[in-house]
C-alpha positions as CSV (number, residue, x, y, z in Angstrom):
1,X,0.0,0.0,0.0
2,X,1.4,3.4,-1.0
3,X,2.2,6.0,1.5
4,X,0.0,8.9,0.4
5,X,2.4,11.4,2.1
6,X,5.2,10.6,-0.3
7,X,3.5,10.1,-3.7
8,X,5.2,13.2,-5.2
9,X,8.8,14.4,-4.9
10,X,9.0,17.2,-7.6
11,X,10.8,20.2,-6.1
12,X,8.2,22.7,-7.4
13,X,5.5,21.1,-5.3
14,X,4.6,22.7,-2.0
15,X,4.5,20.6,1.2
16,X,0.7,20.2,1.1
17,X,0.7,19.2,-2.6
18,X,3.4,16.6,-1.8
19,X,1.2,15.2,1.0
20,X,-1.8,15.1,-1.2
21,X,0.0,13.7,-4.3
22,X,-1.7,16.4,-6.3
23,X,-0.3,19.5,-8.1
24,X,-2.8,22.4,-8.4
25,X,-3.2,23.9,-11.9
26,X,-4.3,27.1,-10.2
27,X,-2.4,27.7,-7.0
28,X,-4.8,30.5,-6.0
29,X,-7.4,27.8,-5.2
30,X,-5.1,26.2,-2.7
31,X,-4.2,29.6,-1.2
32,X,-7.9,30.3,-0.8
33,X,-8.5,27.0,0.9
34,X,-5.9,27.9,3.4
35,X,-7.2,31.4,4.1
36,X,-9.3,31.9,7.2
37,X,-11.8,34.8,7.2
38,X,-9.8,36.5,9.9
39,X,-6.9,36.9,7.6
40,X,-9.1,38.5,4.9
41,X,-10.9,40.7,7.5
42,X,-7.6,42.1,8.7
43,X,-6.7,43.3,5.2
44,X,-4.8,40.3,3.9
45,X,-5.6,39.3,0.3
46,X,-9.1,40.7,0.3
47,X,-9.6,39.9,-3.4
48,X,-8.6,36.2,-2.9
49,X,-11.5,35.5,-0.6
50,X,-11.6,33.0,2.3
51,X,-12.2,29.3,2.6
52,X,-15.8,29.1,3.9
53,X,-17.4,28.3,0.6
54,X,-14.8,25.8,-0.3
55,X,-15.3,24.2,3.1
56,X,-19.0,23.9,2.4
57,X,-18.2,22.1,-1.0
58,X,-15.5,19.9,0.5
59,X,-17.7,18.8,3.3
60,X,-20.3,17.5,0.9
61,X,-17.8,15.8,-1.3
62,X,-16.1,14.2,1.7
63,X,-19.4,12.7,2.9
64,X,-20.2,11.3,-0.5
65,X,-16.8,9.8,-1.1
66,X,-16.5,8.3,2.4
67,X,-20.0,6.9,2.2
68,X,-19.2,5.2,-1.1
69,X,-15.9,3.8,0.2
70,X,-17.6,2.4,3.3
71,X,-20.3,0.7,1.2
72,X,-17.6,-0.9,-0.9
73,X,-15.4,-1.9,2.1
74,X,-18.3,-3.2,4.2
75,X,-20.9,-4.7,1.9
76,X,-22.7,-6.5,4.6
77,X,-23.1,-3.6,7.0
78,X,-26.6,-2.1,7.5
79,X,-27.2,1.6,7.1
80,X,-26.8,2.3,10.8
81,X,-23.4,0.7,11.1
82,X,-22.2,2.6,8.0
83,X,-23.4,5.9,9.5
84,X,-21.4,5.2,12.7
85,X,-18.3,4.3,10.8
86,X,-18.6,7.5,8.7
87,X,-19.0,9.6,11.8
88,X,-15.8,8.1,13.3
89,X,-13.9,9.0,10.1
90,X,-15.4,12.4,9.2
91,X,-15.2,14.4,12.4
92,X,-13.2,17.3,13.7
93,X,-10.8,15.2,15.7
94,X,-9.8,12.9,12.9
95,X,-9.7,15.5,10.2
96,X,-7.6,17.9,12.3
97,X,-5.0,15.2,12.9
98,X,-4.9,14.5,9.2
99,X,-4.4,18.2,8.6
100,X,-1.5,18.3,11.1
101,X,0.1,15.3,9.4
102,X,-0.1,17.1,6.1
103,X,1.6,20.3,7.4
104,X,-1.5,22.5,7.1
105,X,-0.8,24.3,10.4
106,X,2.3,25.8,8.9
107,X,0.5,27.0,5.8
108,X,-2.8,28.2,7.3
109,X,-3.3,31.9,6.8
110,X,-4.9,33.5,9.8
111,X,-5.4,37.0,11.2
112,X,-3.2,38.2,14.0
113,X,-5.9,37.6,16.6
114,X,-6.4,34.0,15.6
115,X,-2.7,33.4,15.4
116,X,-2.1,34.7,19.0
117,X,-4.8,32.4,20.4
118,X,-3.2,29.3,18.7
119,X,-5.4,29.2,15.7
120,X,-2.9,27.2,13.8
121,X,-3.5,24.3,16.1
122,X,-7.2,24.8,16.5
123,X,-8.9,21.5,15.6
124,X,-12.0,23.2,14.1
125,X,-9.9,25.5,11.9
126,X,-7.7,22.7,10.7
127,X,-10.6,20.3,9.9
128,X,-12.3,23.2,8.0
129,X,-9.1,23.9,6.0
130,X,-8.8,20.2,5.1
131,X,-12.4,20.2,3.8
132,X,-11.8,23.4,1.9
133,X,-8.7,21.8,0.3
134,X,-10.9,18.9,-0.9
135,X,-13.3,21.4,-2.4
136,X,-10.4,23.2,-4.1
137,X,-9.1,20.0,-5.6
138,X,-12.6,19.3,-7.1
139,X,-12.7,22.8,-8.6
140,X,-9.2,22.4,-9.9
141,X,-9.8,19.0,-11.4
142,X,-12.9,16.7,-11.4
143,X,-14.8,14.4,-9.2
144,X,-12.9,11.3,-10.4
145,X,-9.5,12.8,-9.3
146,X,-10.9,14.1,-6.1
147,X,-12.4,10.7,-5.3
148,X,-8.9,9.1,-5.9
149,X,-7.2,11.5,-3.6
150,X,-9.7,11.2,-0.8
151,X,-9.5,7.4,-1.1
152,X,-5.7,7.5,-0.7
153,X,-6.0,9.8,2.3
154,X,-8.4,7.5,4.1
155,X,-7.1,4.1,3.0
156,X,-5.4,3.2,6.3
157,X,-8.3,4.6,8.3
158,X,-10.7,2.3,6.5
159,X,-8.5,-0.6,7.4
160,X,-8.3,0.4,11.0
161,X,-12.0,1.0,11.4
162,X,-12.7,-2.5,10.2
163,X,-10.9,-3.9,13.2
164,X,-12.3,-1.4,15.7
165,X,-14.8,-2.4,18.5
166,X,-18.4,-2.9,17.6
167,X,-20.4,0.3,17.8
168,X,-22.5,-0.9,20.7
169,X,-19.5,-1.3,23.0
170,X,-17.5,1.6,21.5
171,X,-18.5,4.3,24.0
172,X,-15.8,6.7,22.8
173,X,-17.3,6.9,19.3
174,X,-20.8,7.2,20.7
175,X,-19.8,9.9,23.1
176,X,-17.9,11.8,20.4
177,X,-20.9,11.7,18.1
178,X,-23.3,12.9,20.8
179,X,-21.0,15.8,21.9
180,X,-20.2,16.9,18.4
181,X,-23.9,16.9,17.4
182,X,-25.1,18.9,20.5
183,X,-22.1,21.1,21.3
184,X,-19.8,21.0,18.2
185,X,-16.9,20.0,20.5
186,X,-14.6,17.0,20.8
187,X,-14.1,15.1,24.0
188,X,-10.6,15.2,25.5
189,X,-9.1,12.3,27.4
190,X,-6.3,12.7,30.0
191,X,-4.4,10.1,31.9
192,X,-4.8,11.0,35.6
193,X,-3.0,8.1,37.3
194,X,-1.1,5.0,36.5
195,X,-0.5,2.5,39.3
196,X,0.6,-1.1,40.0
197,X,3.4,-3.3,38.7
198,X,4.0,-3.7,35.0
199,X,2.2,-7.0,34.9
200,X,-0.9,-5.6,36.6
201,X,-1.2,-1.9,35.7
202,X,-4.2,0.2,36.5
203,X,-5.0,3.4,34.6
204,X,-7.3,6.2,35.7
205,X,-8.5,8.5,32.8
206,X,-10.7,11.6,32.7
207,X,-12.8,12.8,29.8
208,X,-13.7,16.5,29.5
209,X,-15.5,18.7,27.0
210,X,-14.6,22.3,26.7
211,X,-12.5,22.2,29.9
212,X,-15.3,20.6,32.0
213,X,-14.6,17.0,33.3
214,X,-17.6,14.8,32.6
215,X,-16.4,11.5,34.1
216,X,-13.4,9.3,35.1
217,X,-12.8,5.7,34.3
218,X,-10.4,2.9,35.3
219,X,-9.0,0.1,33.3
220,X,-6.2,-2.4,32.8
221,X,-5.1,-0.4,29.7
222,X,-5.5,3.3,28.7
223,X,-7.9,2.3,26.0
224,X,-10.1,0.4,28.4
225,X,-10.0,3.2,30.9
226,X,-11.0,5.7,28.2
227,X,-13.9,3.5,27.1
228,X,-15.1,3.3,30.8
229,X,-14.8,7.1,31.2
230,X,-16.8,7.6,28.0
231,X,-19.4,5.1,29.2
232,X,-19.9,7.0,32.4
233,X,-19.9,10.4,30.6
234,X,-22.7,9.1,28.3
235,X,-24.8,8.7,31.4
236,X,-24.3,12.3,32.5
237,X,-25.4,13.9,29.2
238,X,-28.5,11.9,28.5
């Protein structure tokens, strides 16, 4: 399986183009996808516009492509299961991490205020920029090429999700969906305590949303502790 971060090596390609494996015919489209409205509002490149409309387009394309890929990858899954898998792939947390891996934080164009408050590492802004880039690729090429690139981007994630816990017992995914739907936030897990000898470790983990701790959970592994914390958190936000 090809590493989609190293598909191109031409020196004239920018870092994001190398990560995508795609060279923009019109570089202005990529610049626009990387331009937050705060940059434009503060006087930077007013004619170039910002990435909000491209984000709108990219979001729709991403949902379509991922839905189709999931149907092909999991032909026996019912609609509900496919929806849950898509939600675990197309969400702020996952998209922002992908954006970081591509080097988007270093290329994102923000206003001074957003930059001072750490906007280059803001999950919401990074996820939005990635969606805008997908929209820009479509405008710069066609749906076939965009499908190919998105497929390459998510190929490992599709493999991983096939071996993930069943949705019914995957409290982390369920909590994330509920929180994002109601609050547009992403749960944050933090290791509080690690006790016991190596052969009998015990982990205590907390889960919080927007700085507020919802619950704590214990387990013999960090993943198990996180699942228990998410399960308890689900009970608090019914």
